[in-house]
C-alpha positions as CSV (number, residue, x, y, z in Angstrom):
1,M,61.3,62.1,117.7
2,Y,64.2,60.4,115.9
3,R,67.6,61.6,117.1
4,P,70.7,61.1,115.0
5,A,74.1,60.0,116.2
6,F,76.5,62.9,116.9
7,L,79.4,63.1,114.6
8,A,82.7,64.9,115.0
9,C,81.9,66.9,111.9
10,T,78.6,68.3,113.2
11,H,79.9,71.8,113.5
12,L,80.8,71.6,109.8
13,L,77.2,72.6,110.0
14,G,75.2,72.7,107.0
15,A,77.7,74.5,104.9
16,L,76.2,75.6,101.7
17,L,73.4,78.3,102.1
18,F,69.9,79.4,101.3
19,T,66.4,80.8,102.4
20,H,62.5,80.2,102.8
21,T,59.3,81.5,104.3
22,S,59.8,81.9,108.0
23,P,57.4,81.0,110.8
24,A,56.0,83.9,112.8
25,F,58.8,84.1,115.3
26,A,59.4,87.2,117.4
27,Q,62.1,89.5,116.1
28,S,65.5,88.7,117.8
29,A,67.8,91.2,119.3
30,P,70.4,92.7,117.0
31,I,73.3,90.3,116.3
32,T,76.9,91.4,116.3
33,I,79.2,89.4,114.1
34,S,81.7,89.1,117.0
35,N,79.3,86.8,118.7
36,W,78.9,84.5,115.8
37,A,80.4,81.0,115.7
38,R,83.0,80.3,113.0
39,E,84.5,77.3,111.4
40,T,87.2,76.5,108.7
41,I,87.0,73.2,107.0
42,E,89.1,71.4,104.4
43,L,87.2,70.1,101.4
44,P,86.0,67.5,100.6
45,P,84.5,66.6,103.9
46,G,84.2,63.0,104.9
47,F,80.4,63.0,104.5
48,A,80.6,64.3,100.9
49,P,83.8,62.9,99.3
50,A,82.6,63.8,95.8
51,M,82.9,67.5,96.5
52,P,85.9,69.3,94.9
53,S,89.0,70.1,97.0
54,G,89.3,73.5,98.6
55,V,88.5,75.3,101.9
56,E,85.2,76.3,103.4
57,E,84.8,79.2,105.8
58,L,81.5,79.5,107.8
59,R,79.9,82.0,110.1
60,F,76.8,81.1,112.3
61,P,74.6,83.6,114.2
62,P,73.4,82.7,117.7
63,G,70.4,80.4,117.5
64,W,71.1,79.0,114.1
65,R,70.3,75.4,115.3
66,D,67.4,76.5,117.5
67,P,64.0,76.0,115.8
68,V,62.4,78.7,117.8
69,S,65.0,81.3,116.9
70,D,64.7,83.7,114.0
71,N,68.2,82.6,113.0
72,F,67.4,78.9,112.6
73,W,69.2,77.4,109.6
74,S,70.8,80.8,108.9
75,Y,74.5,81.1,108.1
76,A,77.1,82.5,105.7
77,I,79.7,80.4,103.8
78,V,82.6,81.2,101.5
79,L,83.9,78.2,99.5
80,R,87.3,78.5,97.8
81,L,87.3,75.6,95.4
82,D,90.2,74.3,93.3
83,D,87.7,73.7,90.5
84,P,86.8,76.3,87.8
85,M,83.7,78.4,88.2
86,P,80.6,76.2,88.3
87,T,77.5,76.8,86.3
88,A,74.2,77.1,88.0
89,A,73.4,73.5,87.2
90,R,76.8,72.4,88.6
91,L,76.3,74.4,91.8
92,E,72.9,72.8,92.2
93,E,74.6,69.4,91.9
94,L,77.3,70.3,94.4
95,T,74.8,71.6,96.9
96,D,72.8,68.4,96.5
97,I,75.9,66.3,97.1
98,Y,76.9,68.3,100.1
99,Y,73.6,68.4,101.9
100,T,72.6,64.9,101.1
101,G,75.8,63.7,102.8
102,L,75.5,66.2,105.7
103,M,71.9,65.3,106.5
104,S,72.8,61.6,106.3
105,A,75.6,62.2,108.8
106,F,73.0,63.6,111.1
107,G,70.8,60.5,110.7
108,V,68.3,61.6,108.1
109,G,67.2,58.5,106.2
110,D,68.9,56.2,108.7
111,G,66.5,53.7,110.0
112,P,62.8,53.0,109.5
113,Q,61.6,55.9,111.8
114,S,63.6,58.5,109.9
115,P,62.1,60.4,106.9
116,P,63.8,59.8,103.6
117,N,67.0,61.8,102.9
118,E,66.0,63.7,99.8
119,V,67.4,67.1,98.8
120,E,66.0,69.3,96.0
121,V,67.9,72.4,94.9
122,D,66.7,75.0,92.5
123,L,68.9,78.0,91.5
124,E,68.3,80.7,89.0
125,Q,70.2,83.8,87.9
126,A,68.8,87.0,89.3
127,S,68.8,90.4,87.6
128,D,72.0,91.4,89.5
129,G,73.9,88.4,88.0
130,R,73.8,86.5,91.3
131,L,72.1,83.2,91.9
132,R,68.9,82.8,94.0
133,G,66.8,79.9,94.8
134,T,65.6,77.3,97.3
135,M,66.7,74.1,98.8
136,R,64.1,71.6,100.1
137,L,65.3,68.9,102.5
138,V,64.6,67.3,105.9
139,D,66.2,69.2,108.8
140,G,68.6,66.9,110.5
141,F,69.9,69.6,112.9
142,A,66.8,69.7,115.2
143,T,63.3,68.9,114.0
144,F,63.6,66.1,111.4
145,K,60.8,67.8,109.5
146,P,60.8,69.1,105.9
147,I,62.1,72.7,105.6
148,V,62.6,75.1,102.7
149,I,65.8,77.2,102.8
150,N,66.3,80.3,100.7
151,L,69.6,80.5,99.0
152,K,71.6,83.5,97.7
153,A,74.9,82.7,96.0
154,N,77.7,84.6,94.2
155,I,80.3,82.9,92.1
156,R,83.6,84.3,90.8
157,A,86.8,83.0,89.3
158,R,90.1,83.0,91.2
159,S,93.6,83.0,89.8
160,G,94.5,79.8,88.1
161,A,91.6,77.3,87.8
162,G,90.0,78.0,91.1
163,S,86.7,79.7,92.0
164,T,85.1,81.4,95.0
165,I,81.4,80.8,96.0
166,E,79.7,83.0,98.5
167,F,76.6,81.5,100.1
168,R,73.9,83.0,102.3
169,A,71.3,80.6,103.6
170,S,68.2,81.3,105.7
171,P,64.5,80.3,105.8
172,Q,63.7,84.0,106.2
173,P,62.1,86.2,103.5
174,D,64.1,88.9,101.6
175,A,62.9,91.7,103.9
176,H,64.3,90.1,107.0
177,G,67.4,91.7,108.6
178,I,69.3,88.5,108.7
179,W,70.3,88.9,105.0
180,S,72.2,92.1,105.6
181,E,73.9,90.5,108.6
182,L,74.8,87.4,106.6
183,Q,76.4,89.8,104.0
184,V,78.4,91.4,106.8
185,A,79.5,87.9,107.8
186,I,80.6,87.2,104.2
187,D,82.6,90.5,104.2
188,D,84.1,89.5,107.6
189,I,85.4,86.2,106.1
190,H,87.1,88.0,103.2
191,A,88.6,90.6,105.5
192,E,90.0,88.0,107.9
193,Q,91.6,86.2,104.9
194,R,93.1,89.5,103.7
195,S,94.6,90.2,107.2
196,Q,96.3,86.8,107.1
197,R,97.9,87.1,103.7
198,L,101.0,88.9,105.0
199,A,101.1,87.0,108.3
200,P,104.4,85.3,107.5
201,L,106.0,88.7,107.4
202,A,104.7,90.0,110.7
203,R,108.1,89.6,112.4
204,F,109.7,92.3,110.2
205,P,108.2,95.6,111.5
206,G,109.7,97.1,114.7
207,G,113.4,97.8,115.1
208,E,115.7,97.4,112.2
209,W,117.4,94.4,110.4
210,R,121.2,94.9,110.0
211,T,123.8,93.2,107.9
212,T,127.4,94.0,107.1
213,P,128.6,92.7,103.7
214,A,132.2,92.0,102.8
215,N,132.8,95.7,102.0
216,G,132.2,96.6,105.6
217,V,129.4,99.0,104.9
218,Q,126.6,98.2,107.3
219,Q,123.1,98.1,105.8
220,R,119.8,98.6,107.8
221,D,116.3,97.7,106.7
222,V,113.4,99.3,108.5
223,W,110.0,97.8,107.7
224,T,106.6,99.4,108.2
225,W,103.0,98.3,107.6
226,G,101.0,99.8,104.7
227,P,97.2,100.4,104.7
228,S,95.4,97.9,106.9
229,R,98.4,95.6,106.8
230,H,97.8,94.8,103.1
231,A,101.4,95.8,102.3
232,L,104.8,96.0,103.9
233,T,107.4,98.5,102.9
234,S,111.1,98.8,103.8
235,V,113.7,101.6,103.5
236,T,117.3,100.6,103.4
237,S,120.1,102.9,104.5
238,N,123.8,102.2,105.1
239,S,126.6,103.5,107.3
240,Q,128.0,105.6,104.5
241,G,124.7,107.5,104.0
242,T,124.3,106.3,100.3
243,G,121.6,104.4,98.5
244,Q,123.8,101.3,98.0
245,S,121.8,98.2,99.0
246,I,121.7,94.5,98.5
247,F,118.0,94.3,97.6
248,G,116.8,97.7,96.7
249,S,116.8,100.9,98.9
250,F,113.0,100.8,98.9
251,R,110.8,97.7,98.8
252,V,107.1,97.0,99.0
253,I,105.5,93.6,99.4
254,Y,101.7,93.3,98.8
255,H,99.0,90.8,98.1
256,H,97.4,91.0,94.7
257,P,93.8,89.9,95.2
258,Q,93.3,88.6,91.6
259,R,96.6,86.9,91.1
260,E,96.5,85.5,94.7
261,E,100.2,86.0,95.2
262,L,102.5,88.1,97.3
263,T,104.1,90.6,94.8
264,V,107.4,92.4,95.4
265,L,108.6,95.7,94.0
266,A,112.2,96.9,94.9
267,L,113.6,100.3,93.7
268,S,117.3,101.1,93.4
269,G,117.3,104.5,91.9
270,T,116.3,105.1,88.3
271,D,118.9,102.6,87.0
272,L,117.5,99.4,88.5
273,I,114.2,98.1,89.6
274,Q,113.2,94.6,90.7
275,A,109.8,93.0,90.3
276,G,108.7,89.5,91.3
277,T,107.0,87.3,93.9
278,L,107.5,86.1,97.4
279,T,106.6,82.5,98.4
280,P,106.5,81.4,102.1
281,L,108.4,78.2,102.6
282,E,108.5,75.7,105.4
283,G,108.9,77.2,108.8
284,L,109.8,80.9,108.6
285,N,111.8,80.8,105.4
286,L,110.9,82.9,102.4
287,R,111.7,82.6,98.7
288,F,111.9,85.6,96.3
289,D,111.8,85.1,92.5
290,M,112.7,88.4,91.0
291,T,113.2,90.0,87.5
292,L,115.8,92.8,87.5
293,F,115.6,95.6,84.9
294,Y,118.9,97.5,84.4
295,D,119.6,100.8,82.6
296,Q,122.7,99.6,80.9
297,D,123.7,103.2,79.9
298,Q,124.1,104.0,83.7
299,I,125.2,100.5,84.9
300,P,128.1,99.5,82.6
301,W,128.7,96.2,84.4
302,A,125.2,95.0,83.6
303,T,125.8,92.6,80.8
304,E,122.1,92.2,80.0
305,P,119.1,94.5,80.4
306,I,117.1,91.8,82.2
307,R,118.3,89.4,84.9
308,E,116.3,86.6,86.6
309,I,117.4,85.9,90.2
310,S,115.9,83.7,92.9
311,S,116.9,84.0,96.6
312,V,115.9,82.4,99.9
313,W,115.9,84.0,103.3
314,T,116.7,81.2,105.7
315,F,115.7,81.9,109.3
316,D,118.0,80.6,112.1
317,T,115.8,82.2,114.7
318,P,112.7,84.5,114.4
319,T,115.1,87.5,114.7
320,S,117.9,86.4,112.4
321,Y,118.1,85.1,108.8
322,T,120.6,84.6,105.9
323,N,119.7,86.0,102.5
324,H,121.4,83.9,99.8
325,W,120.9,83.5,96.0
326,I,120.0,80.1,94.7
327,V,119.4,80.8,91.0
328,D,120.9,83.4,88.6
329,Q,119.7,83.4,85.0
330,G,118.5,79.9,85.3
331,Q,121.8,78.6,86.7
332,P,122.1,77.3,90.3
333,V,124.2,79.4,92.7
334,D,126.3,78.1,95.5
335,P,124.4,79.6,98.5
336,S,127.7,80.2,100.4
337,V,128.9,82.5,97.6
338,T,126.2,85.2,98.1
339,A,125.1,85.0,101.7
340,W,124.2,88.0,103.9
341,A,123.4,87.4,107.5
342,Y,120.8,89.7,109.0
343,A,119.8,90.2,112.7
344,R,117.1,92.3,114.2
345,H,117.9,95.1,116.6
346,D,115.3,97.0,118.7
347,D,116.9,100.4,118.2
348,V,116.4,102.2,114.8
349,T,119.2,104.2,113.3
350,P,117.9,107.6,112.0
351,L,118.0,108.1,108.3
352,P,120.9,110.4,107.2
353,P,119.7,114.0,106.7
354,G,120.1,113.8,102.9
355,A,117.9,110.7,102.5
356,A,114.7,112.8,102.2
357,E,116.3,115.3,99.8
358,P,115.2,115.4,96.1
359,P,117.4,113.3,93.8
360,E,120.3,115.2,92.3
361,H,118.8,114.8,88.8
362,I,115.0,114.9,88.3
363,T,114.5,113.4,84.8
364,H,111.1,111.9,84.8
365,L,109.0,113.2,87.8
366,D,109.3,117.0,87.4
367,V,105.6,117.2,86.8
368,F,105.1,116.3,90.5
369,L,107.1,119.2,91.9
370,P,104.1,121.5,92.4
371,F,102.4,118.8,94.4
372,L,105.3,118.3,96.8
373,E,105.2,121.7,98.3
374,T,102.1,121.3,100.4
375,E,100.4,118.8,102.7
376,W,96.7,118.4,101.8
377,K,93.7,117.7,104.1
378,T,90.0,116.9,104.2
379,D,87.9,116.7,107.3
380,A,89.1,113.2,108.0
381,T,92.4,112.7,106.1
382,R,95.8,114.2,105.3
383,T,97.7,113.6,102.1
384,R,101.4,114.2,101.5
385,L,103.6,113.5,98.5
386,A,107.3,113.0,99.4
387,W,110.5,111.7,97.7
388,I,111.3,108.1,98.4
389,P,114.9,108.0,99.9
390,Y,117.7,107.4,97.4
391,N,115.3,107.2,94.4
392,E,113.7,109.3,91.7
393,A,110.4,108.0,93.0
394,I,107.5,109.5,95.0
395,L,105.2,108.1,97.7
396,M,101.8,109.7,98.1
397,R,100.3,108.7,101.4
398,T,96.9,109.5,102.8
399,I,96.3,108.9,106.5
400,D,93.1,108.9,108.6
401,T,93.6,111.7,111.0
402,R,91.4,109.9,113.6
403,T,93.7,106.9,113.8
404,S,96.9,108.1,112.2
405,E,96.8,105.0,110.1
406,P,97.4,105.0,106.3
407,V,94.3,104.8,104.0
408,T,96.1,104.6,100.7
409,E,99.7,104.6,99.5
410,T,100.7,105.3,95.9
411,I,104.2,104.9,94.6
412,F,105.3,106.7,91.4
413,Y,108.5,105.5,89.8
414,P,110.0,105.5,86.2
415,H,110.9,102.2,84.5
416,P,114.6,102.1,83.7
417,H,114.0,100.8,80.2
418,T,111.3,103.1,79.0
419,G,111.2,106.1,81.4
420,I,107.4,105.6,81.6
421,I,106.1,106.5,85.1
422,H,104.6,103.4,86.7
423,T,102.2,103.5,89.6
424,L,101.2,101.2,92.4
425,T,98.4,102.0,94.9
426,I,97.5,100.0,98.0
427,H,94.1,100.6,99.5
428,E,93.0,99.9,103.0
429,S,90.3,97.7,101.5
430,G,93.0,95.4,100.1
431,A,92.4,96.6,96.5
432,V,95.4,97.2,94.4
433,D,95.9,99.7,91.5
434,E,98.7,99.0,89.0
435,G,99.2,101.4,86.1
436,T,101.0,104.3,84.6
437,A,101.0,108.1,85.1
438,S,101.5,111.0,82.7
439,A,101.3,114.8,82.7
440,D,97.9,116.1,81.6
441,G,98.5,119.8,81.3
442,E,99.4,120.8,84.8
443,A,97.6,117.8,86.3
444,I,98.6,114.2,86.7
445,R,96.7,111.4,85.0
446,I,96.8,107.8,86.1
447,D,95.5,104.9,84.0
448,A,95.4,101.7,86.0
449,E,93.8,98.3,86.6
450,R,92.1,98.1,90.0
451,A,92.0,94.6,91.4
452,D,89.9,93.6,94.4
453,D,88.5,90.3,95.6
454,I,85.7,90.5,93.1
455,A,87.1,91.7,89.8
456,T,89.6,93.8,88.0
457,T,88.4,97.2,86.8
458,R,90.0,99.8,84.5
459,I,90.2,103.2,86.2
460,E,91.3,106.7,85.4
461,Q,92.4,109.2,88.0
462,R,93.2,112.9,87.7
463,I,95.2,114.8,90.4
464,E,95.1,118.6,89.8
465,R,96.0,121.7,91.8
466,L,93.2,124.2,92.5
467,G,95.4,127.2,92.8
468,A,97.6,127.4,95.9
469,E,95.0,126.3,98.4
470,G,93.3,123.2,96.8
471,L,93.9,119.8,95.4
472,R,91.2,117.8,93.5
473,L,91.4,114.0,93.1
474,Q,88.9,112.4,90.7
475,T,88.5,108.7,89.8
476,W,86.4,107.1,87.0
477,S,85.7,103.5,86.2
478,I,86.2,102.7,82.5
479,N,83.9,100.5,80.5
480,G,84.7,100.4,76.8
481,A,84.4,104.0,75.5
482,G,82.4,105.1,78.5
483,R,83.4,106.1,82.0
484,T,81.6,106.7,85.3
485,R,82.9,108.9,88.0
486,I,83.2,106.9,91.3
487,A,85.1,109.5,93.5
488,D,85.6,113.2,93.5
489,T,87.4,114.7,96.5
490,T,88.7,118.2,97.1
491,H,91.6,118.7,99.5
492,R,92.6,121.9,101.2
493,A,96.1,123.1,101.9
494,A,97.1,122.1,105.5
495,N,98.6,125.3,106.8
496,D,98.4,124.2,110.5
């Protein structure tokens, strides 16, 4: 039998995916994803330089290169390409390029004893909108014999000009269990990427970060993780027990799955909010590009209703940094003029007693008052609405009672220019809802855009009291003039 030379990129493994009629092998034992091999590869690889640039994530079940295994030639791949969404014809071309190069690297077509290196890919759109097809080639991993690989692919656009391609490949028929396992592997790739999105901020939770500005009023930031670490929130207090803060008394940083960015929202009462993005820089440093919205009737020193500010947090050590402005309304700022030095301390200063009290004047969120009186529960969750310290803003948090971890967190806050109540919801899945809320009789109605890794969907939610002992939360997806209910949960008053 012809044996190819071993290359350093062999584990790159046949990266693009598919399926065919399997030989009559015995059913293998159940496979756990934790036992699967994994690989991350920068594109284009050396054996296929014509591929677009991007990143390839792969998962391989045990036995994927063993011709007597049910898992032979079975694996899952997620390609994040810098190119736009390919057509089916273009994906066929890319698959041909990739596997022709890969099989050549394993020795197919190399020498008179080797079979010719010919790859034939056929993909068609299925009724579910995904692509299915076959790939015919000579197996260069083990047998050097022709093989037919079944392919299942899903393509979607990413922010900017990029695209994501999910591949599942196996010579097994549709009914074989490997296909559901490969889908679990695809989900695992996405979940792992989501968990890494806020990795540059992992140093913030635990303890508190203190600074003392020139006015001598010490400020303290306490950071906590949101649902499944898809968001990070902070509450700022000071030594005078007021809401005065350098960068908002309440902040949330979250990853938006469709914009592929770290988004920042900072609240400083009803008179000022900040919205923008965070960009990790070299080392531990962070850059914030923020738009500030002022209520000029309440903040007379605000010369304009909107202000653009960029700042950089420069870390001297993992537990100390300096926050300094670098741009104000398009003009460079001397970093030494606005510089606040922060250091992390293990002990946490309790919030002043008045921090959790309702705001002195409730102008926009009075419709929420009946919902603040009670904690609500289901068999597996507890939901509570509470005032965000030093703001006319409310945080609705649902926790899993089995783990005490947050499942969803929704922030309700009025915009200082319009008074419209805006909403932001972070889900444990990584999905994000951004929208507005309004009174609907005695209920609260939310109209939002829900973004996940796949798409953005219009949704409508309704939160209503069912007397003194119940709360109902319904969610619909909106498609044109029609809507489909996707969730309907009744919560009981938690009197225990």
